[in-house]
N, C-alpha and C positions, 0 to 999 in steps of 0.2 A: 474364644467363643463370641459370636455376635448374636445379640438378641434384639429383635425388632418388634415393637408394639404399635399396633394401629388403633387409633381412637378417633371418635367424632369430635370431641371438644376437650379443652383444658378441664381438668378435674375428673375426667372419666377413668383415669388409670390408677392413680395413687390409692384411692379408697378401695379399689378392687384387688390390687396386686403390688402395693408399695413395699410390703415386706419381702416379697419374692424378688423384686428389682434390687433392693438393698442386699439381699443374699447373693444374687448373681454378681453384682459389682464387687462385693466383698471377696469373692473368689476370682476376681480378675476379668470377668466378662465385660464386654462393651455393650451397653444397653442404649437403644435409641427409641424415643417415643415420638410418633408421628401424629399430629393433630390435624384433622381434615379442615375444620373450620373453627373460627373464634366468634361465638355469638356476641352480638352487640346490643341485645335487648335489655332494658332496665326492668328485669323481672322482679316482682315484689318490692320494687323501689330500692333494690340493693345499691344502686348508683344514684346519688343525688346530684341533679343538675350537671350530668356528664353527657358529652356528645358521644355518638357511636364510635368515633375514632378513639376517644379517650377510654371508653369501656373496653374496646379491643386491646389497647395497650396495657390496661390494668390486668385483664385476664391472661394475656400472654406473659406478662412479667410474673404473675403468680405461678404460671406453669413452668417457667424457666427456673425460678427459685425452688419450686417443689422437686423438679427433676434433679437439679444440682445437689440438693440435700441428700439424694439417694445415690449419687454418683452417676446419673444418667444424663444424656443429652436429649434435647427436644427439637423437633423440626416442625415448622408450621407451613402447611400447604396453602393457607389463606383462600380457600374456596368460599365464595359468598354463600350464605345459607340458602338463598333462593336457587342456587345452582347445585345443591347437594342432592343428587339422585344417581341411581345406578346408570353409568354411562361408560362408553369406550374411553372418553377423555379422562375420567377419574381413574379408571383401571390403568391407563398409560402413566398417570402420575404416580400411582403406587408401584407400577412396574419399574419405573426409573429409580425409585427409592430402593427397591429390592436389588437391583443390579449394582447400586452404589454400596449398600451395606453388606450384601452377601450373607444373609442371616443363617444361622444354624437352627434357630427356632423363631417362629412367629406367634405372638399372642394377639388376639383380636376380640372384639365384643361379641356377645352371644346373640345369635340371630332371632331368638324368641323375645327380645326386649320390646317393651311397648313404644320406645322412642324410635321413630322411623330413621333418624340419622344414625343411630347405633346399628340398626339392622342393615342399612346401606353399607356402612364400614365393614360389617361382617361379610356381606356378600362380595364386596370388592376385594377384600383380603383373600377370600377363597379363590377368586379368579386369578389374583396375583400369584398365589402359590400353586398354580395349576401344573407346573412342571415337576412337582413332587421332589424338590431338592432339599426341603427342610421340613421339620415337624411343625404342626400347627395346633394351637390350643385356644379354646374360648376361655376368657376370664369370667368370673362369676357375675351375675346380673348387677347392673349399676343401680345403686340406691341413692336417693329415692327414685323409684320408677313405678309405673302403673302395673297392675296385675294383668296377666294374660292367661290364656287357657293352656299355654305350653309350660313344660317343666324342665328346668335346668338339671342336667344329669352329670354331676361331677364324678370324674374317674381318677383324678390325681389330687392329692392333698400335700401341701408343702408346709413344713414346720417353720413358722416365722417368729417363734417366741423370743429369739435373740434380737429380732429386728423390729419388734412392734413399736418401740419408742421412736425409731427413725421413721417408720410409716406414719405415725400420728403427727410427728413434726412436719412431715411433708404435706399432709392434709391441711394443717393449720396455716400454711402459706396462702391457701385459698380463702382469704378473709372476706371476699365478696360473697362467697357461697355460704360461709358460716353465718352471715347475716340473714340469708334466705332460709336456712335450714337449722333452726335451733335443735340441739341434741344430735346433730349429724355425726360428729366425731365419736360420741359415746355409742351411738348405734352401730357404727362401723366396727368399733373395738369389741363390742359385745357379740357381734356376729361371728368374728373370728374366734372368740372365746367359746361361744356356744358349740361351734362345729369341732373345736379341738377337744372338747370334753370326752367324746367317745374314744379318743386315742390316748387319753391320759396326758394330753399336752395342754399348753396354755393358750396358744394362738396358732391357727392355720389359715391358709388361703386355698381356695378350691378352684379346680380347672376341669374343663371337659376336653378330652382328647379328640381331635378331629383326625389327625394322622401323626403317628410317631414313627419317624423314619430313622432307622439305624442299620447301616450296612455292615454286617459282621464279616471279618476276614475269613 
């Protein structure tokens, strides 16, 4: 099984579905994470006296280490942030990845997110999956993010209690983001715990089904 995950930035995926990635790779699936762009801004002073190129290398190295810890591979499309918008060119870039990976399942960001680059990735992903050859899911909203008037409607819950430690380990590779968001790891862990309680479980991750394609014999 091939699993393809589209994201706008490094650190968008592991906090939302790191446990699910670990679960897939544990069962022998090949998981590929595609990052559209690598931000180079020194947000909240997370990078002291670093050039944009140095920041880019740091963030991409964090993403590589995080993905490898879960048994996944990461692909960087290196689209400059000022060029991130819904366009035929970016759809073509995603199409090329789709043809190369031939995924059984695509995961992508939720279109109701407050971050415009997350929304663009969601929209481009749906265009890329237009031939209906694989299932598509939205992973849960990225935190932290702004509040919007839209509501994430999860319809699939995956038990990750055996993989929560691997998930947390992968998130901790994003040291630059830990500086920006004190309490980030604890919040992510408590979110999965909170939603697991109704099922009598310890930790779950939530997804919204866009289309689930299974051709029965």
